[in-house]
VOGU-3710 file (C-alpha; in Angstrom, 3 decimals, decimal comma):
1> xxxxxxxxxx> 11,378/86,521/102,046  10,102/87,713/98,691  8,916/85,118/96,221  9,969/85,033/92,574  7,245/85,595/90,039  8,995/83,225/87,651  11,859/80,804/87,652  14,108/83,513/86,312  13,689/85,886/89,285  15,913/84,949/92,235
11> xxxxxxxxxx> 14,621/84,884/95,785  15,908/87,707/97,988  15,726/88,452/101,687  16,014/91,696/103,591  18,862/91,921/106,078  17,727/93,764/109,231  19,732/96,768/110,298  21,815/96,452/113,430  18,983/96,835/115,906  21,395/96,131/118,780
21> xxxxxxxxxx> 23,489/99,197/118,036  23,643/101,423/121,120  21,458/104,524/120,985  22,861/108,016/121,242  22,030/109,614/124,583  23,394/113,153/124,279  25,544/115,183/121,926  25,510/112,334/119,437  27,277/110,053/121,913  26,217/106,741/123,323
31> xxxxxxxxxx> 26,141/106,051/127,053  29,391/104,085/126,745  31,096/106,995/124,980  29,781/109,494/127,525  31,188/107,326/130,305  34,631/107,410/128,682  34,429/111,183/128,276  33,348/111,487/131,912  36,318/109,444/133,052  38,609/111,670/131,023
41> xxxxxxxxxx> 37,008/114,805/132,473  37,420/113,428/135,991  41,075/112,709/135,222  41,597/116,306/134,052  39,770/117,635/137,085  41,812/115,466/139,448  45,000/116,583/137,742  43,986/120,227/138,195  43,111/119,766/141,844  46,354/117,965/142,566
51> xxxxxxxxxx> 48,813/120,112/140,626  47,394/123,612/139,993  49,288/125,038/142,950  52,678/123,673/141,884  52,506/123,512/138,112  52,062/126,376/135,766  48,600/126,783/134,312  49,775/126,612/130,664  51,435/123,282/131,358  48,307/121,944/132,988
61> xxxxxxxxxx> 46,219/123,286/130,125  48,461/121,510/127,654  48,190/118,262/129,626  44,428/118,697/129,770  44,293/119,158/126,005  46,333/115,988/125,481  44,219/113,979/127,922  41,037/115,358/126,431  42,147/114,545/122,929  43,082/111,020/123,896
71> xxxxxxxxxx> 39,776/110,621/125,696  37,760/111,837/122,727  39,816/109,593/120,425  39,205/106,568/122,604  35,515/107,383/122,942  34,856/107,955/119,252  37,450/105,726/117,638  36,841/102,236/116,263  39,307/99,606/115,084  38,698/96,194/113,555
81> xxxxxxxxxx> 34,981/96,338/114,326  35,482/97,233/118,018  35,365/100,472/119,939  38,878/101,708/120,526  38,765/101,254/124,298  37,801/97,573/123,920  40,448/97,148/121,237  43,111/98,595/123,553  41,925/96,378/126,401  42,462/93,293/124,201
91> xxxxxxxxxx> 45,916/94,658/123,315  46,830/94,866/126,995  45,583/91,336/127,596  47,568/90,086/124,616  50,816/91,656/125,853  50,350/89,979/129,228  49,552/86,551/127,750  52,211/83,985/126,803  53,290/83,989/123,182  54,107/80,291/122,948
101> xxxxxxxxxx> 51,623/77,634/124,004  52,245/73,935/124,125  50,389/70,753/124,977  53,580/69,368/126,567  55,156/72,018/128,801  58,909/71,841/129,338  58,367/70,851/132,953  56,775/67,659/131,674  59,572/66,827/129,329  58,364/68,876/126,404
111> xxxxxxxxxx> 60,570/71,142/124,324  60,085/74,380/122,468  59,779/73,882/118,671  62,753/75,004/116,608  60,717/77,605/114,765  59,891/79,576/117,957  62,278/82,523/117,956  64,271/83,153/121,114  64,271/86,644/122,661  67,202/88,995/122,325
121> xxxxxxxxxx> 68,850/87,518/125,386  69,094/84,175/123,640  67,049/82,262/126,178  63,957/80,488/124,901  60,775/81,026/126,934  59,046/78,111/128,532  55,755/77,460/126,706  52,534/77,833/128,649  49,901/75,088/128,571  47,485/75,264/125,659
131> xxxxxxxxxx> 43,937/75,123/126,981  40,974/74,376/124,761  37,281/74,928/125,468  36,720/71,159/125,418  37,345/69,228/128,633  36,923/65,679/127,363  35,379/63,485/124,702  32,932/60,907/125,972  32,811/57,331/124,734  29,754/58,186/122,625
141> xxxxxxxxxx> 31,653/60,977/120,878  30,007/63,894/122,669  32,229/66,800/123,646  32,263/68,005/127,237  32,539/71,816/127,439  32,428/72,345/131,176  28,796/73,113/131,898  27,798/72,292/128,309  27,861/69,292/125,987  28,218/69,282/122,207
151> xxxxxxxxxx> 27,379/66,662/119,599  28,767/66,804/116,062  26,867/65,862/112,899  28,655/65,676/109,563  26,728/66,629/106,433  27,249/66,538/102,705  26,843/69,630/100,541  24,319/70,732/97,932  25,298/72,072/94,525  22,982/75,065/94,625
161> xxxxxxxxxx> 24,334/76,473/91,372  22,685/73,605/89,454  19,261/74,357/90,914  16,616/76,621/89,444  15,556/79,704/91,422  12,387/77,884/92,481  14,425/74,904/93,690  16,828/77,222/95,491  13,891/78,880/97,244  12,567/75,485/98,326
171> xxxxxxxxxx> 15,953/74,532/99,819  16,256/77,868/101,601  12,731/77,469/102,981  13,593/73,990/104,263  16,732/75,336/105,907  14,653/78,112/107,459  12,234/75,597/108,954  15,150/73,834/110,628  16,384/77,179/111,978  12,946/77,911/113,393
181> xxxxxxxxxx> 13,000/74,557/115,176  16,171/75,407/117,095  15,898/75,933/120,831  19,611/75,890/121,708  22,778/77,335/120,162  24,345/75,554/117,199  27,496/76,050/115,209  28,039/75,293/111,518  31,631/74,830/110,392  32,501/74,642/106,696
191> xxxxxxxxxx> 36,114/73,617/106,284  38,049/73,451/103,032  40,016/70,198/103,080  42,870/69,674/100,604  42,989/66,801/98,142  46,591/65,666/98,225  47,300/64,718/94,624  51,037/64,776/95,277  50,692/61,894/97,726  48,753/59,844/95,202
201> xxxxxxxxxx> 51,336/60,684/92,549  54,070/59,341/94,801  52,067/56,171/95,413  51,639/55,566/91,680  55,305/56,234/91,074  56,167/53,636/93,721  53,780/51,149/92,059  55,280/51,476/88,576  57,576/48,476/88,992  54,685/46,284/90,149
211> xxxxxxxxxx> 52,682/46,715/86,951  52,254/43,449/84,994  53,517/44,757/81,633  56,298/47,148/80,558  53,902/49,281/78,516  51,550/49,603/81,468  54,524/50,652/83,607  55,248/53,481/81,191  51,609/54,584/81,210  51,506/54,457/85,006
221> xxxxxxxxxx> 54,640/56,582/85,267  53,125/59,104/82,853  49,968/59,390/84,956  52,023/59,802/88,141  53,882/62,692/86,484  50,579/64,163/85,333  49,174/64,119/88,875  52,367/65,661/90,248  52,152/68,457/87,682  48,461/68,955/88,445
231> xxxxxxxxxx> 49,227/69,186/92,173  51,910/71,792/91,462  49,588/73,912/89,316  46,442/73,664/91,454  45,460/73,612/95,105  42,452/71,278/94,912  40,002/71,385/97,793  36,849/69,711/99,071  34,403/71,130/101,597  33,508/69,451/104,879
241> xxxxxxxxxx> 30,369/70,578/106,726  29,895/69,956/110,454  26,842/70,939/112,481  27,550/71,168/116,216  24,603/71,202/118,615  25,073/72,381/122,207  23,183/71,327/125,340  23,426/72,408/128,963  24,868/69,803/131,311  22,270/68,081/133,430
251> xxxxxxxxxx> 20,917/64,765/134,555  19,855/63,751/131,039  22,253/65,956/129,079  23,788/63,093/127,111  20,376/61,874/125,973  19,276/65,423/125,131  22,420/66,096/123,103  21,955/62,882/121,123  18,280/63,608/120,534  19,053/67,088/119,213
261> xxxxxxxxxx> 21,728/65,665/116,943  19,287/63,077/115,614  16,716/65,816/115,025  19,379/67,631/113,023  20,030/64,498/110,976  16,343/64,164/110,102  16,023/67,838/109,193  19,116/67,846/106,985  18,059/64,616/105,297  14,919/66,423/104,184
271> xxxxxxxxxx> 17,131/68,940/102,376  18,796/66,230/100,298  22,012/65,905/102,279  23,096/62,720/103,986  24,378/63,222/107,501  25,348/60,009/109,282  23,744/58,991/112,503  25,229/60,895/115,446  28,067/58,941/116,934  28,254/56,571/113,932
281> xxxxxxxxxx> 29,864/58,397/111,050  30,767/55,274/109,248  27,301/53,786/109,043  27,301/50,012/109,294  30,684/49,252/110,756  31,946/46,712/113,156  31,109/47,524/116,775  34,712/48,380/117,574  34,701/51,034/114,826  31,604/52,941/115,885
291> xxxxxxxxxx> 33,161/55,561/118,133  32,377/59,047/116,907  35,420/61,181/116,287  35,485/64,938/116,369  37,892/66,484/113,908  40,323/69,164/114,509  42,192/70,416/111,510  45,366/71,763/111,090  47,479/74,605/110,491  45,359/76,646/112,807
301> xxxxxxxxxx> 43,311/73,901/114,382  44,207/71,796/117,373  45,632/68,437/116,582  48,838/66,548/116,914  51,232/67,284/114,114  51,513/64,024/112,278  55,036/62,982/111,457  54,097/59,885/109,481  52,690/60,436/106,004  50,062/58,079/104,643
311> xxxxxxxxxx> 51,229/57,344/101,171  48,629/56,509/98,624  45,831/58,457/100,220  44,768/61,415/98,077  43,713/63,363/101,145  46,644/62,487/103,340  48,257/65,179/105,512  50,670/67,702/104,107  51,575/71,240/105,143  47,954/72,032/104,446
321> xxxxxxxxxx> 46,410/69,570/106,842  47,919/68,016/109,948  44,593/66,329/110,444  43,794/64,733/113,766  40,572/63,599/115,354  39,218/63,615/118,863  37,821/60,116/119,168  37,090/59,529/122,829  38,986/59,317/126,063  40,832/56,140/125,100
331> xxxxxxxxxx> 43,915/55,364/123,149  45,385/52,253/121,632  48,192/50,851/123,708  51,329/49,156/122,544  49,712/45,761/122,937  46,827/46,757/120,721  44,417/47,141/123,624  42,634/50,324/124,633  43,940/52,391/127,551  42,541/55,567/129,121
341> xxxxxxxxxx> 44,038/58,839/128,008  46,285/60,524/130,545  46,119/64,306/130,510  43,847/66,949/129,070  42,097/67,061/125,735  44,670/69,596/124,569  47,536/67,242/125,307  45,700/64,536/123,407  44,647/66,326/120,249  46,271/69,748/120,048
351> xxxxxxxxxx> 49,386/70,647/118,049  52,756/70,454/119,709  52,986/74,244/119,991  51,229/77,423/118,934  52,879/80,794/118,465  50,505/83,724/119,080  50,964/87,147/117,473  48,562/90,102/117,260  47,356/89,284/113,726  48,112/85,612/113,116
361> xxxxxxxxxx> 48,991/82,267/114,648  51,622/79,748/113,737  50,574/76,159/114,191  52,696/73,269/113,035  54,256/74,287/109,741  51,425/76,593/108,701  49,981/79,996/109,510  46,417/80,976/110,333  44,514/84,231/110,806  40,911/84,772/111,872
371> xxxxxxxxxx> 38,644/87,421/110,341  35,281/88,621/111,641  32,279/89,704/109,562  31,102/92,982/111,081  28,898/94,487/108,359  26,130/93,051/106,185  24,289/94,243/103,048  20,704/95,486/103,172  19,465/92,693/100,906  20,794/89,208/100,259
381> xxxxxxxxxx> 20,052/86,445/97,770  20,137/82,668/98,118  23,495/81,323/99,327  24,914/84,776/99,966  27,854/83,065/101,675  28,769/81,244/98,445  31,670/83,589/97,480  33,320/82,674/100,778  32,356/79,001/100,706  33,806/78,550/97,227
391> xxxxxxxxxx> 36,895/80,697/97,732  39,769/78,669/96,234  41,943/78,454/99,316  42,175/76,975/102,803  39,353/78,676/104,664  37,339/77,560/107,686  34,006/79,332/108,038  32,172/79,157/111,371  28,585/80,320/111,769  27,455/80,559/115,405
401> xxxxxxxxxx> 23,673/80,716/115,798  21,899/81,496/119,057  18,093/81,392/118,793  16,251/83,934/120,888  13,031/82,727/122,566  10,041/84,742/121,377  9,275/86,413/124,768  12,901/87,486/125,224  13,161/88,667/121,615  9,925/90,632/121,937
411> xxxxxxxxxx> 11,100/92,265/125,160  14,453/93,205/123,629  12,802/94,641/120,540  10,348/96,598/122,668  13,170/98,148/124,675  15,255/98,814/121,594  12,344/100,387/119,743  11,704/102,684/122,689  15,332/103,806/122,712  15,469/104,297/118,956
421> xxxxxxxxxx> 12,197/106,215/118,863  13,425/108,333/121,765  16,540/109,200/119,792  14,456/110,093/116,746  12,103/112,351/118,758  15,039/114,039/120,431  16,512/114,883/117,025  13,172/116,281/115,855  12,767/118,434/118,978  16,231/119,879/118,461
431> xxxxxxxxxx> 15,525/120,532/114,816  18,286/118,195/113,695  18,228/115,972/110,660  17,576/112,378/111,531  20,400/109,835/111,631  19,839/107,440/108,688  21,280/104,504/110,646  18,902/105,194/113,535  15,946/105,546/111,171  16,785/102,246/109,431
441> xxxxxxxxxx> 17,270/100,449/112,750  13,958/101,798/114,093  12,048/100,740/110,978  13,617/97,279/110,966  12,987/96,861/114,691  9,326/97,691/114,139  9,098/95,282/111,195  10,768/92,518/113,184  8,487/93,089/116,163  5,419/92,909/113,926
451> xxxxxxxxxx> 6,487/89,691/112,211  7,566/88,196/115,520  4,127/88,936/116,972  2,447/87,268/113,975  4,736/84,228/114,220  6,177/84,907/110,764  9,811/84,991/111,860  12,212/84,111/114,626  15,216/86,072/115,809  18,777/84,827/116,146
461> xxxxxxxxxx> 22,052/86,198/117,389  24,599/85,294/114,711  28,381/85,409/114,641  30,269/84,794/111,392  33,997/84,086/111,581  36,634/83,061/109,022  39,996/81,394/109,640  42,412/81,587/106,705  45,336/79,144/106,377  48,567/79,556/104,421
471> xxxxxxxxxx> 52,116/78,265/104,220  53,920/81,501/105,025  53,270/84,884/106,584  53,431/86,632/103,220  51,057/84,134/101,634  48,725/84,510/104,611  48,538/88,286/104,137  47,707/87,809/100,460  45,085/85,172/101,248  43,420/87,422/103,833
481> xxxxxxxxxx> 43,262/90,250/101,295  41,639/87,897/98,770  39,088/86,700/101,320  38,193/90,274/102,189  37,770/91,050/98,498  35,522/87,998/98,060  33,442/89,144/101,034  33,245/92,670/99,651  31,728/91,283/96,444  28,585/90,563/98,478
491> xxxxxxxxxx> 28,947/93,781/100,548  30,154/91,951/103,653  32,532/93,997/105,812  35,342/91,830/107,201  37,820/92,858/109,904  40,779/91,015/111,435  40,471/89,659/114,983  43,496/91,663/116,086  44,859/90,757/119,540  42,330/87,893/119,705
501> xxxxxxxxxx> 43,720/85,400/117,201  43,832/82,526/119,699  40,194/83,097/120,652  39,269/83,416/116,980  41,072/80,189/116,174  39,180/78,202/118,789  35,943/79,906/117,708  36,197/78,306/114,271  36,770/74,822/115,712  33,730/72,522/115,813
511> xxxxxxxxxx> 33,240/73,002/119,560  30,162/75,293/119,559  32,121/77,858/121,601  32,194/81,507/120,518  35,228/83,207/122,043  34,785/86,472/120,114  31,093/87,240/120,712  30,779/89,687/117,826  27,122/88,978/117,108  24,437/90,448/114,894
521> xxxxxxxxxx> 20,672/90,011/115,204  19,055/88,389/112,146  15,648/86,988/111,373  14,876/83,595/109,878  14,687/84,797/106,290  18,062/86,525/106,220  19,827/83,712/108,051  18,192/80,951/105,988  19,315/82,668/102,783  22,943/82,136/103,862
531> xxxxxxxxxx> 22,502/78,364/103,252  26,011/77,277/104,284  25,517/73,795/102,796  26,021/75,155/99,266  29,135/73,936/97,473  29,831/72,889/93,876  32,400/70,309/95,012  32,017/66,797/96,336  32,067/66,795/100,139  35,210/65,903/102,012
541> xxxxxxxxxx> 35,198/62,648/103,992  33,177/62,885/107,162  34,963/62,750/110,506  35,565/59,171/111,530  35,317/57,737/108,046  38,220/55,358/107,448  40,771/56,827/105,036  40,374/55,669/101,463  43,523/54,565/99,675  41,935/54,314/96,243
551> xxxxxxxxxx> 39,982/56,383/93,826  40,825/57,844/90,446  40,835/61,280/88,910  37,585/61,962/87,051  38,437/65,530/86,120  38,127/69,095/87,330  35,056/70,944/88,518  34,432/73,773/86,027  32,386/75,670/88,629  35,098/75,824/91,291
561> xxxxxxxxxx> 38,336/74,633/89,638  38,408/71,892/92,258  39,367/68,272/91,642  36,749/65,555/91,180  38,295/62,466/92,727  36,061/59,406/92,943  36,445/55,912/94,349  33,752/53,606/92,960  35,062/50,737/95,102  33,992/52,409/98,338
571> xxxxxxxxxx> 30,380/52,944/97,247  27,463/50,703/98,195  28,065/48,829/94,953  30,854/49,042/92,380  28,689/49,523/89,276  28,459/52,597/87,109  26,454/53,761/84,143  27,673/56,267/81,556  24,922/57,799/79,448  25,508/60,371/76,711
581> xxxxxxxxxx> 24,634/61,249/73,160  27,007/60,388/70,339  30,103/62,581/70,326  29,746/63,710/73,943  32,965/62,016/75,053  31,655/58,951/76,875  34,230/56,550/75,401  36,968/59,065/76,161  35,893/59,214/79,791  35,566/55,436/80,145
591> xxxxxxxxxx> 39,006/54,841/78,633  40,566/57,243/81,138  38,812/55,550/84,042  39,873/52,147/82,694  43,508/53,219/82,482  43,520/54,696/85,982  41,949/51,579/87,461  44,576/49,428/85,745  47,304/51,367/87,554  45,767/50,290/90,863
601> xxxxxxxxxx> 45,841/46,590/90,046  42,244/46,228/88,847  41,791/43,674/86,058  39,567/45,027/83,306  37,540/43,309/80,583  35,900/45,384/77,850  33,150/44,446/75,400  33,973/46,684/72,439  31,533/46,741/69,485  33,418/49,379/67,461
611> xxxxxxxxxx> 37,132/48,652/68,121  37,507/51,858/70,119  39,626/50,213/72,807  42,141/48,380/70,599  44,743/51,140/70,646  44,411/51,291/74,415  44,910/47,531/74,721  47,962/47,610/72,437  49,445/50,534/74,359  49,306/48,827/77,768
621> xxxxxxxxxx> 49,995/45,243/76,739  46,422/43,972/76,875  44,846/41,008/75,116  42,372/41,277/72,235  39,785/38,690/71,146  38,402/39,543/67,714  35,111/37,704/67,414  34,037/37,155/63,817  37,486/36,681/62,324  38,242/33,284/60,751
631> xxxxxxxxxx> 39,497/30,796/63,313  38,079/32,653/66,333  35,511/30,333/67,887  33,469/30,315/71,079  31,631/27,257/72,336  28,756/28,407/74,541  28,474/24,913/76,039  31,932/25,057/77,649  32,054/24,325/81,377  34,526/26,034/83,685
641> xxxxxxxxxx> 37,272/23,568/84,522  38,242/23,380/88,165  34,957/24,756/89,515  34,046/22,396/92,380  30,527/23,730/92,913  27,843/21,079/92,369  25,480/23,451/90,550  27,917/24,288/87,748  26,055/22,228/85,158  22,715/23,692/86,233
651> xxxxxxxxxx> 24,004/27,236/85,850  25,376/26,412/82,394  21,980/24,983/81,382  20,268/28,175/82,516  22,684/30,268/80,488  21,954/28,149/77,408  18,257/28,928/77,840  19,175/32,621/77,810  21,424/32,177/74,768  18,764/30,338/72,746
661> xxxxxxxxxx> 16,218/33,058/73,572  18,655/35,718/72,339  19,414/33,728/69,174  15,718/33,411/68,397  14,919/36,996/69,365  12,275/35,980/71,901  11,544/33,494/74,654  10,514/30,082/73,175  7,048/28,816/74,102  6,782/26,473/77,113
671> xxxxxxxxxx> 6,818/23,244/75,078  10,002/24,239/73,293  11,639/25,303/76,579  10,857/21,908/78,068  12,315/20,147/75,034  15,384/22,370/75,191  15,947/21,519/78,845  15,808/17,797/78,091  18,170/18,189/75,162  20,732/20,192/77,179
681> xxxxxxxxxx> 20,995/17,486/79,835  21,059/14,769/77,201  23,804/16,344/75,106  26,036/16,728/78,128  25,257/13,174/79,197  26,251/11,887/75,745  29,567/13,723/76,167  30,170/11,992/79,475  29,423/15,103/81,552  27,138/15,002/84,586
691> xxxxxxxxxx> 26,561/17,138/87,655  29,704/15,637/89,165  32,498/18,270/88,822  34,980/15,436/88,223  33,449/14,926/84,763  33,728/18,543/83,681  37,182/18,062/82,153  35,581/16,106/79,295  35,385/17,920/75,930  32,172/19,917/75,861
701> xxxxxxxxxx> 29,565/19,318/73,132  28,922/21,956/70,469  25,802/23,906/69,582  25,226/21,663/66,547  25,269/18,646/68,897  22,481/20,291/70,851  20,486/20,823/67,645  20,959/17,171/66,642  19,782/16,066/70,084  16,654/18,169/69,606
711> xxxxxxxxxx> 16,040/16,506/66,224  16,354/13,090/67,814  14,019/13,917/70,679  10,851/12,914/68,819  8,837/15,777/70,242  7,351/18,089/67,552  8,255/21,067/69,704  11,859/19,883/69,797  11,930/19,470/66,043  10,479/22,952/65,563
721> xxxxxxxxxx> 13,116/24,451/67,845  15,896/22,557/66,052  14,692/23,915/62,729  14,686/27,462/64,068  18,282/27,013/65,235  19,436/25,904/61,764  20,952/29,303/60,754  23,137/29,172/63,873  24,390/25,608/63,464  24,488/24,997/59,714
731> xxxxxxxxxx> 23,726/28,317/58,049  25,443/31,655/57,521  25,777/32,409/61,247  27,341/29,098/62,239  31,000/30,100/61,889  31,225/31,494/65,434  29,937/28,310/67,099  31,000/25,386/64,895  34,168/24,402/66,786  35,567/24,276/70,332
741> xxxxxxxxxx> 36,636/27,542/71,912  39,920/28,757/70,461  40,690/31,710/72,744  40,753/31,820/76,532  42,111/35,333/77,132  43,920/36,268/80,337  45,723/39,366/81,477  45,253/42,720/83,127  43,187/44,070/80,202  41,105/41,940/77,835
751> xxxxxxxxxx> 39,177/43,582/74,987  36,463/41,592/73,225  36,176/43,116/69,766  32,792/42,677/68,044  33,401/44,819/64,997  33,914/41,868/62,647  30,592/40,311/63,593  27,569/41,012/61,387  24,908/43,180/62,988  22,689/40,117/63,494
761> xxxxxxxxxx> 25,390/38,569/65,710  26,378/41,650/67,721  23,886/40,962/70,512  24,867/37,291/70,643  28,567/38,222/70,599  28,053/40,633/73,492  26,278/37,949/75,488  28,979/35,339/74,795  31,747/37,784/75,744  29,976/38,700/78,980
771> xxxxxxxxxx> 29,436/35,027/79,763  33,135/34,303/79,342  34,039/37,327/81,449  31,554/36,378/84,141  32,929/32,862/84,416  36,303/34,419/85,242  34,740/36,816/87,752  32,661/34,094/89,374  35,458/31,532/89,610  36,096/30,372/93,184
781> xxxxxxxxxx> 39,335/31,594/94,683  39,563/34,706/92,483  37,279/37,069/94,361  40,097/38,840/96,178  41,111/40,384/92,845  39,147/43,480/91,858  37,703/43,237/88,368  35,995/45,803/86,200  33,686/44,811/83,339  33,013/47,507/80,734
791> xxxxxxxxxx> 30,093/47,021/78,319  30,289/49,671/75,623  27,185/50,353/73,534  25,122/48,354/76,006  21,958/49,177/74,090  22,841/46,223/71,825  22,062/43,903/74,727  19,435/46,023/76,480  17,074/45,949/73,492  16,783/42,179/73,912
801> xxxxxxxxxx> 14,709/41,084/76,903  16,819/38,053/77,829  20,049/39,931/77,220  18,880/42,763/79,456  17,940/40,241/82,129  21,425/38,710/81,972  23,014/42,161/82,344  20,721/42,927/85,275  21,751/39,707/87,030  25,395/40,665/86,535
811> xxxxxxxxxx> 24,792/44,091/88,054  23,124/42,507/91,080  25,806/39,875/91,681  28,979/41,820/90,841  29,490/43,453/94,242  29,639/40,140/96,110  32,406/39,029/93,752  34,503/42,182/94,218  33,659/43,289/90,693  32,185/46,359/89,117
821> xxxxxxxxxx> 30,095/46,694/85,969  30,288/49,773/83,750  27,376/50,143/81,329  28,046/52,630/78,524  25,337/53,624/76,084  24,172/56,471/73,893  20,593/55,260/73,523  18,664/56,449/76,549  15,385/54,984/75,269  16,669/51,389/75,205
831> xxxxxxxxxx> 18,041/51,673/78,739  15,338/53,769/80,384  12,376/52,484/78,381  12,159/49,103/80,132  11,867/47,945/83,714  15,062/45,913/83,378  16,951/48,898/81,993  15,820/51,100/84,844  16,775/48,335/87,282  20,309/48,281/85,830
841> xxxxxxxxxx> 20,482/52,044/86,340  19,243/51,802/89,925  21,913/49,184/90,661  24,697/51,581/89,636  25,923/53,576/92,627  28,047/55,728/90,287  26,143/57,472/87,511  27,828/59,649/84,895  25,770/61,770/82,528  27,435/63,668/79,714
851> xxxxxxxxxx> 25,795/65,834/77,041  22,234/64,743/76,232  20,042/65,205/73,213  17,029/67,531/73,642  14,732/64,676/72,652  16,060/62,482/75,475  16,528/65,016/78,277  13,025/64,593/79,705  13,384/60,827/80,029  16,890/61,161/81,458
861> xxxxxxxxxx> 15,795/63,915/83,818  12,910/61,853/85,155  14,997/58,684/85,543  17,851/60,412/87,388  15,804/63,029/89,234  17,571/65,938/87,571  16,844/69,508/88,533  16,184/72,198/85,973  19,732/73,514/86,333  21,195/70,054/85,835
871> xxxxxxxxxx> 19,139/69,540/82,696  20,381/72,807/81,257  23,957/71,793/82,077  23,597/68,493/80,204  22,030/70,151/77,185  24,868/72,677/76,839  27,808/70,606/78,109  31,009/70,573/76,110  32,669/67,354/74,993  33,910/65,514/78,086
881> xxxxxxxxxx> 31,868/67,661/80,456  29,031/66,191/82,478  27,505/65,338/85,808  28,603/62,789/88,398  25,742/61,438/90,530  25,978/59,088/93,486  23,066/59,198/95,882  22,703/62,821/96,931  26,251/63,672/95,812  26,115/65,588/92,563
891> xxxxxxxxxx> 28,828/67,594/90,918  29,769/68,733/87,462  33,131/67,739/86,051  35,244/67,937/82,932  37,584/65,109/81,946  41,275/65,980/81,843  44,237/63,885/80,773  47,901/64,002/79,982  49,040/64,207/76,361  49,850/60,485/76,334
901> xxxxxxxxxx> 46,470/59,543/77,813  44,694/61,810/75,364  46,402/60,111/72,431  45,071/56,744/73,642  41,560/57,918/74,523  40,663/60,259/71,670  38,316/59,168/68,879  38,704/62,373/66,863  39,339/61,225/63,253  41,707/64,114/62,541
911> xxxxxxxxxx> 43,820/63,380/65,605  43,820/59,655/64,841  44,929/60,303/61,246  47,689/62,607/62,471  48,842/59,934/64,902  48,889/57,299/62,161  51,015/59,581/59,971  53,505/60,046/62,812  53,635/56,267/63,313  54,368/55,791/59,603
921> x> 57,242/58,231/59,837
//
């Protein structure tokens, strides 16, 4: 593989010529072609010997001409990547094979599907049994293939388009090292799985009447209509990658298969993808959930056609996906217990019936056709399969890889070189011009042999197959033409698997079985450059993962036109951070996510320094607390009523320490902290409040009571601290604290407005709002309710050490209370410039980066591990466009909304003024 001289020069690899092409023996014909001609000649000769005495010579001559012409045509002709004689042989086999296959033959009580057309006589044929390459699925999830075993590893994808050429070369090199480590055949299946927005739209529509406020019901109905319209206009997809390793059956075959799968997991993890442990796709689940399923997919993949729809699941089955999974050889009985499966794997997991035609299959309510890649370009770049992997339609790509041991590869190359050189010498001796294809194959064979001898490459036999899915026969023909055009853009020659559609269909299933055997020899460099893990979209759920019923629409992927659908509540924690420069659309994005979480019953509290969320709260019937207005008071010494925990008073005392430190702008010295601790306990004691929860219903003291207690302490440190608190209890900043709490907001959306507070009180106001919110989140008996806490302009709190520490503690404790924290900020320095800020970032499983300032991109890039391509994306992103990061999952997205949502989320002054004018009218 050639190396780029700079980051701007892409890495390329040379594709070897077809060194396995048969050599021409005589008259420009291969041995196989000569054999066909010889058979034809023998037929003509036999005809002459048998009939020349009874049939006129002109008639026999005419018959000989016809037979000779047919023989030459069969010998020289090719169709769909096959020699014509092999193609005709498959046609004969197809005509003799049953057209309708079923997992439940009529003799066993099955019936022929209604869509299977009866013959002219009107009698429907009995379906033949559908047989799959797999015999059974073991309890550990391994697939039995007769004399072989297969283990399946699911993998995430890599957004190669966001990587620099140097980073792409590093990934391709890592993939090549894994290929070189292979000692047994593997299969890589990349399947496009649909995101069923229509199902989620129906779920939202059904939930409209359950919304807690009439205005929220209207907003929910609008979003349901928006999703339905989006589903009608788009066909959103996500890619699922499965790596299937194959092992010969033997005494320790199960252990060997698992070991090879685990080796695959380690190798792929080094590339930045996250395959689960073999046999445990769900990670840390209960023991009864750890059986490894093997997926089949659907129109065109074996699996029972599901009759029951799972409403509310954005990837639930539709015509596009009758998804089923091979779990193991057990099923759940009517009493809830497990029972052994009766019957074959096909009867367990295959569709009810399959109709087989020469050029397509009909499975369930969909159609499928398999294509074969038969020609390759002379030179390829990184991810040369990307046009096929990102094709915007239902396509399953299967890459079968068979490594050739070095001695066998060397012997084959030696023999092939001898034949090719013999053909070249024969042409020279006859004075003929050399055949360019023979010359190229001879040169490539010599180059491969040299690199193989030096240990610089390894050889593989590779088969590349594509199964296209569609809703109708006409749509299938159009989709196949589009796939062939996409392949032609990278100079790949694609042919239909005519007469062999059933074998092609099973070849693209994750069973590591190649029923077509149309292979091409490649070296490590050319095969590694394919990099089938490349995809700009988020990966589809891995096989065996429990279906998610949640998630919200983040936007569309500008690189693939796919849908970015994300469920923060299924991540390792429920926190998120949104970081962007001013005007990049961060508030717009957060408002949309807030709205879409409200529709799903999540209660949301927002700390809003600039009144950006007030229109949203008014529009959905939320509550607003305007701190700083006359009559709006908050008493930081309030105790939660009804909290039976014995440490309630202690936790309130600790919060007051944090509050005093924020008021003063720094942590008081030790003597003052000791005096403050004494005063806190004393002021509560004077109010009749002790550690006993039964006393917590007493009126709480005020901040000025605490200051008076400090004055009366007699300790100089206490007096000093009381004097420093004077502005907050008697001075210009005392209005917020000088009375009992006046507002205890409740509801599905609560917005804490800080705009009316002076700048000196913004940090304190943020802390007090978060404290009130946290007391609601932390209240016993309320943890079954999901809650989302949004802190806009979090830099106000992050610039204060104690405030940042409080926010960090919230981020650590939120998950255990079924809550999520969203930190929104435009000041990267305040968040990333401190250890506490970086800790808050690291405790956010969902990270959203929108457009960044050039001055901040280096700090952001280092903190989030951004590649060069990702940095360039964030520097040039449009408003609302950015990057979603969660672990190794990274994808670009652009926020989209309905007209009604846009009117609530926009902060564009012109649009707001226009809206106000319409309201006045």
